[in-house]
C-alpha positions as CSV (number, residue, x, y, z in Angstrom):
1,M,5.9,71.1,9.9
2,Q,7.0,73.7,12.4
3,K,5.2,73.5,15.8
4,F,4.4,76.6,17.7
5,E,5.6,77.2,21.3
6,Q,3.1,77.1,24.1
7,D,4.2,80.6,25.2
8,D,3.8,82.0,21.7
9,P,2.0,85.4,22.1
10,V,0.0,84.7,18.9
11,L,-1.4,81.6,20.5
12,D,-2.4,83.6,23.5
13,R,-4.1,86.1,21.2
14,F,-5.9,83.2,19.4
15,H,-7.2,81.8,22.6
16,F,-8.6,85.1,23.7
17,L,-10.0,85.7,20.2
18,V,-12.0,82.6,20.1
19,N,-13.6,83.4,23.4
20,A,-14.0,87.1,22.8
21,P,-17.5,87.1,21.3
22,A,-19.0,85.7,24.6
23,L,-16.8,87.9,26.8
24,F,-17.6,91.0,24.7
25,N,-21.3,90.4,25.3
26,A,-20.7,89.7,29.0
27,V,-18.9,93.0,29.4
28,T,-21.7,94.8,27.4
29,T,-24.3,93.2,29.6
30,A,-22.5,94.3,32.8
31,A,-22.3,97.8,31.4
32,E,-26.0,97.9,30.4
33,I,-27.1,96.6,33.8
34,G,-25.0,99.3,35.4
35,I,-22.5,97.1,37.3
36,F,-19.5,99.3,36.6
37,A,-21.4,102.4,37.6
38,F,-22.5,100.7,40.8
39,L,-19.0,99.7,41.7
40,S,-17.8,103.1,41.0
41,E,-20.1,104.4,43.7
42,K,-19.6,101.4,46.0
43,P,-16.2,99.8,45.4
44,G,-15.8,96.5,47.2
45,A,-19.5,95.5,47.0
46,E,-20.1,91.8,47.5
47,A,-22.2,89.5,45.5
48,D,-25.3,89.9,47.6
49,E,-25.2,93.7,47.1
50,L,-24.7,93.3,43.4
51,R,-27.6,90.9,43.2
52,A,-29.9,93.3,45.0
53,F,-28.8,96.1,42.7
54,S,-28.9,94.1,39.4
55,D,-32.0,92.0,40.2
56,L,-30.3,89.0,38.5
57,P,-30.7,85.5,39.9
58,A,-27.7,84.6,42.1
59,H,-26.4,81.9,39.8
60,Q,-26.6,83.9,36.6
61,L,-24.9,86.9,38.4
62,R,-22.1,84.6,39.5
63,V,-21.6,83.4,35.9
64,L,-21.6,87.0,34.6
65,L,-19.2,88.3,37.2
66,Q,-16.8,85.4,36.6
67,A,-16.8,86.2,32.9
68,V,-16.1,89.9,33.3
69,C,-13.4,89.2,35.9
70,S,-11.7,86.9,33.4
71,T,-11.2,89.9,31.2
72,G,-9.5,91.9,33.9
73,L,-12.1,94.7,33.8
74,L,-13.4,93.6,37.2
75,E,-11.2,92.5,40.1
76,R,-12.2,90.5,43.2
77,R,-10.4,91.2,46.4
78,D,-11.4,90.0,49.9
79,G,-14.7,88.9,48.6
80,G,-15.6,92.2,47.1
81,Y,-15.7,93.4,43.5
82,H,-13.8,96.5,42.2
83,N,-13.6,98.2,38.8
84,S,-10.2,98.0,37.2
85,T,-8.6,101.3,36.3
86,V,-9.6,100.8,32.7
87,A,-13.3,100.0,33.6
88,E,-13.5,103.0,35.9
89,E,-12.3,105.3,33.1
90,L,-14.2,103.8,30.2
91,L,-17.3,102.1,31.5
92,A,-18.4,103.6,34.8
93,S,-19.9,106.8,33.6
94,D,-22.9,107.4,31.4
95,G,-21.5,110.5,29.8
96,P,-21.6,111.1,26.0
97,D,-18.1,109.7,25.6
98,S,-18.7,106.5,27.6
99,W,-17.7,103.2,26.1
100,R,-21.0,101.9,27.4
101,H,-22.6,103.5,24.4
102,I,-20.0,102.2,22.0
103,L,-20.4,98.6,23.3
104,T,-24.2,98.8,23.0
105,G,-24.0,100.1,19.4
106,W,-21.5,97.4,18.4
107,K,-23.7,94.8,20.0
108,E,-27.0,96.0,18.4
109,V,-25.7,97.0,15.0
110,Y,-22.1,95.9,14.2
111,Y,-21.7,92.4,15.5
112,P,-25.0,90.7,14.5
113,A,-23.9,91.4,10.9
114,F,-20.7,89.4,11.2
115,V,-22.4,86.1,11.1
116,H,-23.0,86.9,7.4
117,M,-19.3,87.6,6.7
118,T,-18.4,84.5,4.7
119,G,-21.4,85.0,2.3
120,A,-20.9,88.7,2.1
121,L,-17.3,88.5,1.2
122,R,-17.9,85.8,-1.4
123,A,-20.8,87.8,-2.9
124,G,-18.7,91.0,-3.0
125,T,-21.5,93.0,-1.4
126,N,-23.0,93.8,2.0
127,T,-25.5,91.0,2.2
128,A,-26.0,91.5,6.0
129,L,-27.9,94.7,5.1
130,D,-30.9,92.5,4.2
131,T,-31.6,92.2,7.9
132,H,-32.5,95.9,8.1
133,P,-35.8,97.2,6.6
134,G,-35.8,99.2,3.4
135,D,-34.3,99.0,-0.1
136,E,-31.6,101.6,0.2
137,P,-28.0,100.5,-0.6
138,T,-26.3,101.6,2.7
139,L,-26.9,101.0,6.4
140,Y,-26.9,104.8,7.1
141,Q,-29.9,105.2,4.8
142,R,-31.8,102.2,6.1
143,L,-31.4,103.2,9.7
144,A,-33.9,106.1,9.0
145,H,-36.6,103.4,9.0
146,D,-35.7,102.5,12.6
147,P,-35.3,105.7,14.6
148,Q,-34.7,103.9,17.8
149,L,-31.8,101.8,16.4
150,E,-30.5,104.9,14.5
151,E,-30.3,106.7,17.8
152,V,-28.4,103.8,19.4
153,F,-26.0,103.8,16.4
154,H,-25.3,107.5,16.5
155,R,-24.9,107.5,20.3
156,A,-22.2,104.9,19.8
157,M,-20.7,106.9,16.9
158,T,-20.7,110.1,19.0
159,A,-19.0,108.4,21.9
160,F,-16.2,107.0,19.8
161,T,-15.8,110.3,18.0
162,L,-15.5,112.1,21.4
163,R,-12.8,109.5,22.4
164,S,-10.7,110.2,19.3
165,V,-11.6,113.8,18.3
166,D,-9.1,115.6,20.6
167,A,-6.3,114.4,18.4
168,L,-8.0,116.2,15.6
169,V,-8.9,119.3,17.5
170,D,-5.4,119.7,18.7
171,Q,-4.0,120.0,15.2
172,P,-2.6,123.5,14.6
173,V,-4.1,123.7,11.1
174,F,-7.4,124.8,12.6
175,A,-5.9,128.0,14.0
176,G,-5.8,129.6,10.6
177,I,-9.3,128.4,9.4
178,R,-12.3,130.7,9.5
179,H,-15.2,128.5,8.3
180,V,-15.1,124.7,8.0
181,L,-17.6,122.6,6.1
182,D,-18.0,119.3,8.1
183,V,-19.1,116.8,5.4
184,G,-20.9,113.8,6.8
185,G,-20.5,115.4,10.2
186,G,-23.2,113.3,11.9
187,D,-24.7,114.8,15.0
188,G,-22.3,117.7,15.0
189,S,-20.1,116.5,17.9
190,T,-16.9,117.1,16.1
191,S,-17.9,120.6,15.0
192,A,-19.0,121.5,18.5
193,R,-15.7,120.4,19.9
194,L,-13.8,122.4,17.2
195,V,-15.7,125.7,17.7
196,A,-15.3,125.4,21.5
197,R,-11.6,125.2,21.0
198,Y,-11.3,127.9,18.3
199,P,-13.4,131.0,19.1
200,G,-13.0,132.5,15.6
201,L,-14.1,129.3,13.9
202,Q,-17.5,128.6,12.4
203,S,-18.7,125.2,11.1
204,T,-21.5,124.0,8.8
205,V,-22.4,120.3,9.3
206,F,-23.6,118.8,6.0
207,D,-25.3,115.4,6.3
208,M,-28.5,113.4,5.6
209,P,-31.8,114.8,6.8
210,S,-32.4,112.0,9.4
211,V,-28.9,112.6,10.8
212,S,-29.3,116.3,10.8
213,R,-32.4,115.8,13.0
214,L,-30.2,114.2,15.6
215,A,-27.7,117.1,15.3
216,E,-30.4,119.4,16.6
217,D,-29.7,118.1,20.1
218,V,-26.1,119.3,19.9
219,Q,-26.2,122.8,21.3
220,A,-23.2,124.9,20.0
221,D,-22.9,128.4,18.9
222,R,-21.3,128.9,15.4
223,V,-22.4,125.4,14.2
224,D,-25.0,125.4,11.4
225,L,-26.8,122.4,10.0
226,L,-27.4,121.7,6.3
227,A,-29.3,118.6,5.3
228,G,-28.5,117.0,2.0
229,D,-26.9,114.2,0.0
230,I,-23.1,114.6,-0.1
231,F,-23.0,113.0,-3.5
232,T,-26.0,114.5,-5.4
233,D,-26.3,117.9,-3.7
234,P,-23.7,120.6,-4.4
235,F,-21.4,121.6,-1.6
236,P,-22.2,125.1,-0.3
237,E,-19.7,127.9,-0.7
238,G,-18.3,130.4,1.8
239,H,-15.9,128.2,3.7
240,D,-12.2,128.0,3.6
241,A,-11.8,124.4,4.7
242,V,-13.6,121.1,4.1
243,L,-13.4,118.4,6.7
244,F,-14.1,114.7,6.1
245,S,-14.0,113.1,9.6
246,H,-14.8,109.3,9.7
247,V,-16.5,109.6,6.3
248,L,-14.3,108.6,3.4
249,E,-13.5,105.1,4.8
250,I,-17.0,104.1,3.9
251,F,-16.4,104.4,0.1
252,D,-14.2,103.0,-2.7
253,G,-11.6,105.0,-4.4
254,D,-13.8,106.3,-7.2
255,D,-16.4,107.8,-4.8
256,I,-13.6,109.2,-2.6
257,L,-12.1,111.0,-5.6
258,R,-15.6,112.3,-6.5
259,L,-16.0,113.8,-3.0
260,L,-12.5,115.3,-3.0
261,R,-13.1,116.9,-6.4
262,K,-16.4,118.4,-5.1
263,A,-14.4,119.7,-2.1
264,Y,-11.8,121.2,-4.5
265,E,-14.5,123.0,-6.5
266,S,-16.2,124.4,-3.4
267,L,-13.0,125.9,-2.0
268,P,-11.3,129.2,-2.7
269,S,-7.6,129.3,-3.7
270,G,-5.6,128.6,-0.5
271,G,-8.5,126.6,1.0
272,K,-7.7,123.4,2.8
273,V,-9.1,119.9,2.8
274,L,-8.7,117.7,5.9
275,L,-9.2,114.0,6.0
276,Y,-9.4,112.5,9.5
277,G,-9.9,108.8,10.2
278,Y,-8.4,105.4,10.5
279,N,-5.1,104.6,8.8
280,V,-3.9,101.1,8.5
281,S,-0.1,100.6,8.3
282,D,1.5,101.1,4.9
283,D,1.9,97.3,4.4
284,E,-1.8,96.8,5.5
285,T,-0.9,94.2,8.2
286,D,-1.5,96.2,11.4
287,G,-4.4,98.0,13.0
288,I,-7.1,96.0,14.8
289,F,-9.6,98.9,14.9
290,G,-9.1,99.5,11.2
291,A,-9.4,95.7,10.5
292,R,-12.8,95.6,12.3
293,L,-14.0,98.7,10.5
294,G,-13.1,97.4,7.1
295,L,-15.0,94.1,7.7
296,Y,-18.0,96.0,9.1
297,F,-18.2,98.3,6.0
298,N,-18.0,95.4,3.5
299,V,-20.4,93.0,5.3
300,L,-23.0,95.5,6.4
301,V,-22.6,99.2,5.7
302,S,-21.9,99.7,2.0
303,G,-20.2,96.6,0.6
304,R,-17.0,98.6,0.0
305,G,-14.5,100.8,1.8
306,M,-11.9,100.1,4.4
307,A,-9.4,101.8,6.7
308,Y,-7.0,102.9,4.0
309,P,-3.3,103.6,4.4
310,A,-2.4,107.3,4.3
311,R,-0.6,106.9,1.0
312,D,-4.0,106.2,-0.7
313,Y,-5.5,109.5,0.6
314,E,-2.4,111.4,-0.4
315,R,-2.6,110.0,-4.0
316,W,-6.4,110.8,-4.2
317,L,-5.8,114.4,-3.0
318,G,-3.1,114.8,-5.7
319,L,-5.5,113.5,-8.4
320,A,-8.2,115.9,-7.2
321,G,-5.8,118.9,-7.7
322,F,-4.6,119.6,-4.2
323,E,-1.0,120.5,-3.4
324,Q,1.1,120.5,-0.2
325,V,-0.3,117.1,0.6
326,G,0.9,115.4,3.8
327,T,-0.2,113.2,6.7
328,T,0.1,113.5,10.4
329,G,0.0,109.9,11.6
330,G,0.2,108.0,14.9
331,L,-2.9,109.7,16.4
332,S,-5.2,108.0,18.9
333,Y,-7.1,104.8,18.0
334,E,-5.0,104.3,14.8
335,H,-6.0,107.7,13.3
336,G,-4.3,110.0,10.9
337,L,-4.9,113.5,9.5
338,T,-4.1,114.0,5.8
339,T,-4.3,117.5,4.4
340,G,-4.0,119.4,1.2
341,V,-4.3,122.9,-0.1
342,K,-6.0,124.2,-3.2
343,P,-3.5,126.2,-5.3
């Protein structure tokens, strides 16, 4: 049997991986307490100052700081603590795109479900959903029973969208679009960013009623809200593009094809469809964000779906009747944009 070398990078990744659940929660705790924000205002603060700020017992603060320093996100120099460059950029602020919101959402919603992974994958369904109240088949529907958790979840979704959406907004295809239907557009953050960039663009966000309620907080001219079920309710007319951003990954191929055919029927000749989201590599071996997402969908959200390779989306667009199909890949956070045109 071949023996691995002690300097094997896969071994290093394994060692970090098996410690990562504890370290993830330590970093999230530090963010929730406000340690990164405090050090942004007062770099070089010593343990006594951090203890007074955080109100943690001295020993427990010592343990927490050691854990976060082990990740490299905090640095200790001359007895004082400093944010790393990454922590300063991603965790110090409380803005809508802060990773603080993402980490809290993953801690409260995503990662508790993963203890059910073995059973869920064996059962072929999202058994972790049983931990959420209600009898609906998806997490998104059940979150309506817990408005506080739903708000945490969508705050995390919004933050991650804002981190990745510029790669979508910068695509030249939007320059020729007049009115986009943003299917499953959540709280409207993507649409708000699009209309801010393109003064001649109007958007309609089409999503569940409980999500549309959250979208009322997004103030943006030329963004309308339409509550409904994307499968059972007809798509409205009057748009020349349909956008699916971080939506189709939730579903299997049959439902994706259903949605693409609904988009096709709602568009005029020459109308465009745009599919933005995670793309795993063609051989389906690369992409840690996509890998996490696929597990999350199957264990908790819907019991199906994944981060598909671009070739799958291109095939489905062809089956739905679209032409001029192609993908712009290599976008931030393992994203791609697949487009097609209705003849």
